[in-house]
One Martini backbone bead per residue (centre of mass of N, CA, C, O) as a GRO file, in nm:
protein
  166
    1MET     BB    1   9.514   7.567   9.206
    2ARG     BB    2   9.774   7.728   9.294
    3LYS     BB    3   9.897   8.065   9.220
    4GLN     BB    4  10.238   8.196   9.164
    5LEU     BB    5  10.437   8.490   9.180
    6TYR     BB    6  10.785   8.533   9.111
    7PHE     BB    7  11.050   8.729   9.225
    8THR     BB    8  11.382   8.704   9.087
    9CYS     BB    9  11.725   8.601   9.064
   10PRO     BB   10  11.923   8.446   8.839
   11THR     BB   11  12.174   8.396   9.036
   12ASP     BB   12  12.009   8.198   9.243
   13CYS     BB   13  11.853   7.957   9.128
   14LEU     BB   14  11.525   7.907   9.247
   15GLU     BB   15  11.317   7.761   9.083
   16PRO     BB   16  11.358   7.461   9.161
   17ILE     BB   17  11.318   7.508   9.470
   18ILE     BB   18  11.035   7.623   9.455
   19ASN     BB   19  10.905   7.382   9.307
   20ASP     BB   20  10.978   7.175   9.538
   21THR     BB   21  10.842   7.337   9.782
   22PHE     BB   22  10.603   7.463   9.592
   23LYS     BB   23  10.315   7.291   9.513
   24GLN     BB   24  10.253   7.454   9.218
   25GLU     BB   25  10.178   7.721   9.018
   26ASN     BB   26  10.459   7.881   8.867
   27PHE     BB   27  10.573   8.216   8.833
   28TYR     BB   28  10.819   8.431   8.651
   29CYS     BB   29  11.035   8.717   8.748
   30THR     BB   30  11.344   8.856   8.633
   31SER     BB   31  11.607   9.021   8.816
   32LEU     BB   32  11.864   9.184   8.922
   33GLY     BB   33  11.812   9.190   9.256
   34ASN     BB   34  11.522   9.294   9.211
   35SER     BB   35  11.542   9.574   9.004
   36LEU     BB   36  11.280   9.616   8.893
   37SER     BB   37  11.088   9.844   8.712
   38PHE     BB   38  10.752   9.975   8.764
   39ASN     BB   39  10.641  10.052   8.495
   40VAL     BB   40  10.374  10.073   8.292
   41GLN     BB   41  10.453   9.829   8.107
   42VAL     BB   42  10.512   9.623   8.327
   43VAL     BB   43  10.247   9.634   8.488
   44SER     BB   44  10.069   9.555   8.254
   45GLN     BB   45  10.191   9.267   8.217
   46ILE     BB   46  10.136   9.171   8.511
   47LYS     BB   47   9.830   9.206   8.501
   48LYS     BB   48   9.780   9.004   8.279
   49LEU     BB   49   9.905   8.762   8.428
   50ILE     BB   50   9.713   8.765   8.667
   51ILE     BB   51   9.438   8.743   8.520
   52THR     BB   52   9.488   8.501   8.321
   53ASN     BB   53   9.594   8.307   8.586
   54GLU     BB   54   9.478   8.370   8.868
   55ILE     BB   55   9.653   8.529   9.064
   56LYS     BB   56   9.701   8.559   9.441
   57GLU     BB   57  10.023   8.542   9.455
   58ILE     BB   58  10.314   8.723   9.571
   59SER     BB   59  10.687   8.688   9.549
   60PHE     BB   60  10.980   8.809   9.689
   61VAL     BB   61  11.311   8.668   9.605
   62LEU     BB   62  11.608   8.617   9.802
   63SER     BB   63  11.924   8.550   9.864
   64ILE     BB   64  12.150   8.589  10.116
   65ASP     BB   65  12.388   8.527   9.867
   66ASN     BB   66  12.357   8.750   9.670
   67ARG     BB   67  12.570   8.872   9.435
   68ILE     BB   68  12.455   9.156   9.378
   69VAL     BB   69  12.418   9.255   9.664
   70LEU     BB   70  12.708   9.204   9.768
   71ASP     BB   71  12.832   9.396   9.556
   72ALA     BB   72  12.680   9.657   9.647
   73LEU     BB   73  12.808   9.633   9.951
   74ARG     BB   74  13.107   9.638   9.829
   75LYS     BB   75  13.275   9.660   9.537
   76GLN     BB   76  13.105   9.716   9.261
   77ASP     BB   77  13.170   9.560   8.978
   78PHE     BB   78  12.857   9.596   8.845
   79SER     BB   79  12.777   9.915   8.820
   80GLU     BB   80  12.787   9.929   8.486
   81VAL     BB   81  12.542   9.787   8.463
   82GLN     BB   82  12.258   9.815   8.330
   83GLY     BB   83  12.054   9.938   8.605
   84LEU     BB   84  12.251   9.918   8.875
   85SER     BB   85  12.322  10.194   8.994
   86ASP     BB   86  12.052  10.245   9.147
   87PHE     BB   87  12.051   9.993   9.308
   88TYR     BB   88  12.319  10.041   9.460
   89GLY     BB   89  12.225  10.295   9.600
   90LYS     BB   90  11.980  10.163   9.752
   91MET     BB   91  12.155   9.959   9.911
   92THR     BB   92  12.323  10.161  10.061
   93LYS     BB   93  12.083  10.295  10.198
   94ASN     BB   94  11.977  10.041  10.344
   95LYS     BB   95  12.230   9.999  10.513
   96LYS     BB   96  12.207  10.272  10.669
   97HIS     BB   97  11.934  10.211  10.797
   98SER     BB   98  12.018   9.959  10.942
   99GLU     BB   99  12.241  10.092  11.115
  100ALA     BB  100  12.050  10.305  11.256
  101SER     BB  101  11.854  10.081  11.384
  102TRP     BB  102  12.097   9.834  11.462
  103GLN     BB  103  12.420   9.924  11.459
  104LYS     BB  104  12.422   9.669  11.260
  105SER     BB  105  12.469   9.522  10.984
  106ASP     BB  106  12.196   9.342  10.822
  107LEU     BB  107  12.116   9.148  10.565
  108HIS     BB  108  11.817   9.088  10.628
  109MET     BB  109  11.749   9.392  10.649
  110VAL     BB  110  11.835   9.490  10.377
  111LEU     BB  111  11.646   9.302  10.216
  112SER     BB  112  11.389   9.397  10.344
  113TYR     BB  113  11.395   9.684  10.245
  114HIS     BB  114  11.394   9.609   9.947
  115LEU     BB  115  11.135   9.432   9.935
  116ASN     BB  116  10.937   9.634  10.050
  117SER     BB  117  10.982   9.840   9.825
  118LYS     BB  118  10.882   9.651   9.595
  119ILE     BB  119  10.599   9.608   9.702
  120LYS     BB  120  10.509   9.900   9.703
  121GLU     BB  121  10.561   9.952   9.396
  122LEU     BB  122  10.363   9.740   9.293
  123LYS     BB  123  10.104   9.832   9.433
  124HIS     BB  124  10.100  10.110   9.307
  125GLY     BB  125  10.092  10.015   9.010
  126LEU     BB  126   9.831   9.843   9.034
  127ASP     BB  127   9.643  10.070   9.136
  128ALA     BB  128   9.699  10.258   8.885
  129ASN     BB  129   9.595   9.983   8.703
  130ASP     BB  130   9.314   9.882   8.824
  131LEU     BB  131   9.430   9.677   9.061
  132SER     BB  132   9.340   9.514   9.328
  133VAL     BB  133   9.541   9.437   9.616
  134ASP     BB  134   9.334   9.304   9.813
  135GLN     BB  135   9.339   9.012   9.634
  136LEU     BB  136   9.647   9.020   9.721
  137LYS     BB  137   9.935   8.837   9.809
  138ILE     BB  138  10.227   9.016   9.935
  139THR     BB  139  10.564   8.895   9.953
  140GLY     BB  140  10.868   8.821  10.138
  141LYS     BB  141  11.179   8.636  10.074
  142ILE     BB  142  11.457   8.444  10.228
  143TYR     BB  143  11.711   8.251  10.118
  144ASN     BB  144  11.865   7.968  10.291
  145ARG     BB  145  12.096   7.739  10.194
  146LYS     BB  146  12.192   7.596  10.453
  147ALA     BB  147  11.878   7.546  10.557
  148ASN     BB  148  11.659   7.539  10.344
  149THR     BB  149  11.504   7.838  10.364
  150PHE     BB  150  11.212   8.050  10.392
  151ASP     BB  151  11.222   8.369  10.492
  152HIS     BB  152  11.091   8.622  10.632
  153ILE     BB  153  11.049   8.939  10.626
  154TYR     BB  154  11.065   9.229  10.753
  155SER     BB  155  10.872   9.457  10.847
  156ASP     BB  156  10.793   9.781  10.757
  157LEU     BB  157  10.785   9.870  11.060
  158ILE     BB  158  11.095   9.808  11.108
  159CYS     BB  159  11.176   9.949  10.825
  160LEU     BB  160  11.309  10.228  10.869
  161GLU     BB  161  11.394  10.535  10.705
  162TYR     BB  162  11.386  10.673  10.992
  163LEU     BB  163  11.526  10.825  11.294
  164SER     BB  164  11.361  10.948  11.592
  165LEU     BB  165  11.482  11.115  11.874
  166ASN     BB  166  11.376  11.276  12.188
   0.00000   0.00000   0.00000
């Protein structure tokens, strides 16, 4: 049986939807807006989970209507919540990158920037913790409630951090 680790936001309540959609053994790690910092202790615990349960796939998932992300891009009512101020700053930066690349802020693009960044951060942490990421499939998905679909994030090749025109 396939085993997959999902990084989700508790405000999205995606666990039952994921379980119904992807019939496999699913594991979850949650943090507000997928803002988890992959420090040495966290990566060590994730590595143990991956090895112990023989997990081969990891997905970062956020809903297109995620309340934390939308708040970060708009009112920032929750900016004082411990650990969210850095996340809010990164989301604002991702929005600016999206606007520079696409002329209009696109929420799917903003979420893609964020999830691509989290994927890179996790890969780096696992590599540094002597776990080869070549054996793992790590992806990002955006859940659309209206369509009840899990859409792939844009490639990190599209999510440029800067744009240079000659």
